[in-house]
C-alpha positions in Angstrom: 0.1 0.1 -0.2 1.1 3.4 -0.4 1.0 6.4 1.8 -2.4 7.4 0.2 -3.9 10.8 -0.2 -6.4 12.9 1.6 -9.2 13.4 -0.5 -12.4 15.7 -0.8 -15.5 14.8 -2.1 -18.1 17.6 -2.5 -21.5 15.9 -4.2 -24.1 18.3 -5.0 -27.9 17.2 -6.6 -30.6 20.0 -7.3 -34.2 19.4 -8.5 -36.0 22.4 -9.3 -39.3 22.2 -10.1 -42.3 24.6 -12.2 -44.4 24.2 -9.4 -44.8 23.8 -6.2 -45.3 20.2 -5.1 -44.7 17.9 -1.8 -41.6 16.1 -1.0 -42.0 12.6 -0.3 -39.1 10.6 1.1 -36.0 10.1 -0.5 -32.8 7.7 0.3 -29.5 8.8 -0.3 -26.3 6.9 -0.5 -23.1 9.3 -0.5 -20.9 8.4 2.5 -17.7 6.1 1.1 -17.6 2.3 2.4 -15.0 2.5 5.1 -12.4 -0.3 4.3 -8.5 -1.3 4.9 -7.9 1.1 1.8 -10.6 3.7 2.6 -10.6 6.0 6.2 -13.7 8.4 6.3 -12.4 11.7 8.5 -15.4 14.1 7.9 -18.7 13.6 6.4 -21.3 16.8 6.6 -24.6 16.5 4.5 -27.1 19.5 4.2 -30.6 19.0 3.1 -32.4 22.3 1.9 -35.1 22.5 2.6 -34.5 21.0 6.2 -36.1 17.8 6.5 -38.6 16.5 9.1 -35.8 13.7 9.9 -32.9 12.0 8.5 -32.0 8.7 9.8 -29.1 6.1 9.1 -29.0 2.6 8.0 -27.2 -0.2 6.3 -28.6 -2.0 3.6 -28.5 -6.2 2.9 -24.9 -5.4 1.3 -23.6 -3.1 4.3 -24.0 0.2 2.4 -24.6 3.2 4.4 -28.0 5.0 3.7 -29.8 8.0 4.6 -33.5 8.4 4.5 -34.7 11.5 4.6 -38.3 12.7 5.3 -39.6 15.8 4.7 -42.5 18.2 6.2 -45.7 18.4 3.9 -44.8 22.2 2.5 -44.9 22.6 -0.8 -41.5 23.4 -2.5 -39.9 25.0 -6.1 -36.7 23.3 -4.9 -34.9 20.3 -3.3 -31.2 20.5 -2.9 -28.6 18.1 -1.3 -25.1 18.8 -0.6 -23.1 16.3 0.5 -19.0 17.1 1.8 -16.7 14.4 2.9 -12.8 14.0 3.3 -11.1 10.5 3.5 -7.9 9.0 3.3 -7.4 7.1 0.3 -4.8 4.2 0.4 -4.0 1.8 -3.0 -1.8 -0.7 -4.4 0.4 0.3 -7.1 0.6 -1.7 -8.9 -2.0 -4.1 -7.8 -0.5 -7.6 -7.0 -3.2 -10.4 -6.1 -2.4 -13.5 -4.1 -4.8 -15.1 -6.0 -5.1 -19.5 -4.4 -4.0 -21.6 -6.7 -7.1 -22.8 -8.1 -7.6 -19.4 -9.2 -4.9 -18.8 -11.0 -6.3 -20.5 -14.4 -9.6 -20.0 -15.7 -11.5 -22.1 -15.7 -11.6 -22.9 -11.8 -14.7 -23.5 -9.5 -15.1 -22.2 -6.2 -15.2 -23.2 -2.9 -18.1 -25.4 -1.5 -18.0 -23.3 1.6 -17.9 -20.0 -0.9 -20.9 -20.9 -3.5 -23.8 -20.2 -1.1 -22.7 -16.8 -0.7 -21.5 -16.1 -4.2 -25.0 -17.7 -6.1 -26.2 -13.9 -6.5 -23.1 -12.7 -7.6 -23.2 -15.3 -10.4 -26.4 -15.0 -11.3 -27.2 -13.3 -15.0 -29.8 -10.4 -15.2 -29.4 -10.0 -18.5 -28.7 -13.4 -20.4 -27.5 -12.7 -23.7 -25.8 -14.8 -26.7 -24.2 -12.2 -28.0 -22.8 -11.2 -24.6 -21.9 -14.6 -23.5 -19.6 -15.4 -27.2 -18.2 -11.8 -27.0 -16.7 -13.1 -23.5 -15.7 -16.3 -25.0 -13.3 -14.7 -27.0 -11.5 -13.8 -23.9 -11.0 -17.6 -23.4 -8.4 -19.3 -25.0 -9.7 -22.1 -27.0 -7.3 -24.3 -26.6 -7.5 -25.2 -22.7 -6.8 -22.6 -19.7 -6.6 -18.6 -19.5 -4.8 -16.8 -16.7 -7.7 -15.6 -15.0 -6.5 -12.1 -14.1 -5.0 -11.8 -17.7 -8.6 -13.1 -18.9 -9.9 -10.3 -17.0 -7.4 -7.5 -17.9 -8.1 -8.0 -21.2 -11.7 -7.5 -21.1 -11.3 -4.2 -19.4 -9.2 -3.2 -21.4 -11.1 -4.1 -24.5 -14.0 -2.2 -23.3 -11.8 0.9 -22.5 -10.4 0.6 -26.2 -13.3 -0.2 -28.9 -16.4 1.2 -27.2 -17.0 5.1 -26.9 -18.0 6.8 -23.5 -21.1 8.8 -24.1 -22.1 10.5 -20.6 -26.3 10.4 -20.3 -28.3 12.3 -17.5 -31.5 9.6 -17.7 -31.5 7.0 -15.2 -31.4 2.9 -15.7 -28.5 0.9 -18.2 -28.9 0.0 -21.8 -29.3 -3.6 -22.0 -25.4 -5.4 -22.5 -26.8 -6.6 -26.7 -27.4 -2.9 -26.8 -23.8 -1.6 -25.5 -22.3 -4.2 -27.5 -24.1 -3.3 -30.9 -24.0 0.6 -29.9 -20.0 0.2 -28.9 -20.9 3.2 -27.0 -22.4 3.6 -23.4 -21.9 5.5 -20.1 -19.9 4.2 -17.4 -22.5 1.8 -15.8 -23.5 0.3 -19.1 -20.1 -0.4 -19.3 -20.1 -1.9 -15.6 -23.4 -3.7 -16.3 -21.9 -5.3 -19.7 -18.6 -6.2 -17.7 -20.7 -7.7 -15.0 -23.0 -9.5 -17.3 -19.8 -10.9 -19.4 -18.0 -12.0 -16.6 -20.8 -13.8 -14.8 -21.6 -15.9 -18.4 -18.1 -17.4 -17.9 -19.2 -18.5 -14.3 -17.5 -15.7 -11.9 -18.9 -13.8 -9.7 -19.4 -10.2 -9.7 -21.0 -7.2 -8.5 -22.0 -3.7 -9.3 -20.2 -0.4 -7.4 -21.4 3.2 -7.2 -18.9 6.1 -6.0 -16.9 8.5 -7.5 -13.1 8.8 -9.0 -10.9 11.2 -8.5 -8.7 12.9 -11.6 -5.2 14.1 -11.0 -4.3 17.1 -12.6 -1.9 15.3 -15.0 -5.1 13.1 -16.3 -7.4 16.0 -17.3 -9.0 15.2 -20.4 -8.1 11.3 -19.9 -10.0 10.0 -17.6 -14.0 9.4 -17.9 -16.8 10.3 -15.2 -15.3 12.8 -13.3 -17.7 15.6 -12.4 -20.4 13.1 -11.7 -21.1 9.5 -9.8 -19.3 7.0 -11.4 -19.7 3.3 -11.5 -17.5 0.5 -12.2 -17.4 -3.6 -11.0 -15.6 -6.2 -9.1 -15.1 -9.8 -9.3 -14.7 -11.9 -6.1 -11.4 -14.1 -7.1 -10.2 -17.1 -4.0 -7.1 -15.3 -2.2 -7.7 -12.2 -3.4 -11.7 -11.1 -2.4 -13.3 -8.5 -4.6 -11.1 -6.9 -7.0 -12.1 -3.7 -8.9 -12.4 -3.0 -12.5 -13.2 -0.5 -14.2 -13.8 -0.6 -17.8 -14.6 3.0 -18.6 -11.1 4.0 -17.5 -9.1 0.8 -17.7 -8.9 0.8 -14.2 -7.2 -2.5 -12.0 -7.5 -2.0 -8.5 -8.7 0.7 -6.7 -6.7 3.6 -7.9 -8.2 6.7 -7.7 -11.8 4.7 -7.2 -14.0 5.6 -4.2 -16.4 3.5 -3.4 -19.5 4.3 -2.2 -22.2 1.5 -2.6 -22.2 -2.3 -4.0 -24.9 -4.5 -5.2 -25.8 -7.5 -7.5 -27.8 -5.1 -9.2 -27.1 -1.4 -10.3 -31.0 -0.3 -9.3 -29.8 -1.2 -5.9 -26.8 1.0 -5.9 -28.5 4.2 -6.5 -26.9 7.7 -5.1 -29.9 9.5 -4.7 -33.7 8.5 -5.1 -37.2 9.8 -4.0 -40.7 11.1 -5.0 -42.7 14.1 -4.7 -46.5 14.6 -4.6 -47.7 16.7 -8.0 -48.1 16.9 -11.6 -45.3 14.6 -13.4 -45.1 17.7 -16.1 -43.9 19.9 -12.5 -40.1 18.4 -12.8 -38.2 20.9 -14.7 -34.3 20.0 -14.0 -31.9 17.9 -11.9 -28.4 19.3 -11.6 -25.2 16.7 -10.4 -21.8 18.2 -9.7 -19.4 16.0 -8.0 -15.9 17.3 -7.6 -12.9 15.1 -5.9 -10.1 17.1 -5.0 -7.0 16.4 -3.4 -6.0 18.1 -0.1 -2.3 19.1 0.9 -0.5 17.8 3.8 1.5 20.2 5.9 5.0 19.5 5.2 
């Protein structure tokens, strides 16, 4: 592990309405997941108008979720402003001590692990085109290096597909991403999840943020908004991060907030309002991730 860096993340979301609406319950996933490679130093969450109450919980994936309940007063605007400071450690380059059985693909997960990995191996978008594409990265003559397979798939999405930001919620069907050779970070994450699941590997969706150092400005996709990537479970190494949008393997510059089997379970913000659907005017999302200089 490196000495790491101190990062500050500001995540601002503003909803605006053409006429007064009454706010329903809203759920937020803004708080990063603390781990051996990420330590949360400070966190503040400001919501305007101020909610009646905010409660915190851990969901089934142990993600930290804030739930806001509002007064019944009509509003024209709703604002969420999350600021967190964290100590981020990363391995450069990452070295993963896979168990011998997992060095080459195909391999079998241990019987003790299989019950816990059922959902992580279940395909949500069965499609032969995705399976066919995934098999391109395996050797027809026997075994393939497991990490080499996953690295090649990560690099192929970065080099062969075009990153196209999209404000609308949801993801493309992986077959559509393959056909268009274009998509958002969440489209690419879902494509790679479905591809590795078609090979029998366990995978999950990750939502969070990406730090873009000044020298990489213009070379990294996903900055300025929430980011999405995926993880694969490999015996001996555990859950390994793969960001196909930027061909990142490991946690370099990636800040995990939520993990889930399905992208719909890791929404950064969701909620409702009471009023005509036409009342919704716009949504503004601004994410900045900056490095804080340490005193010498």
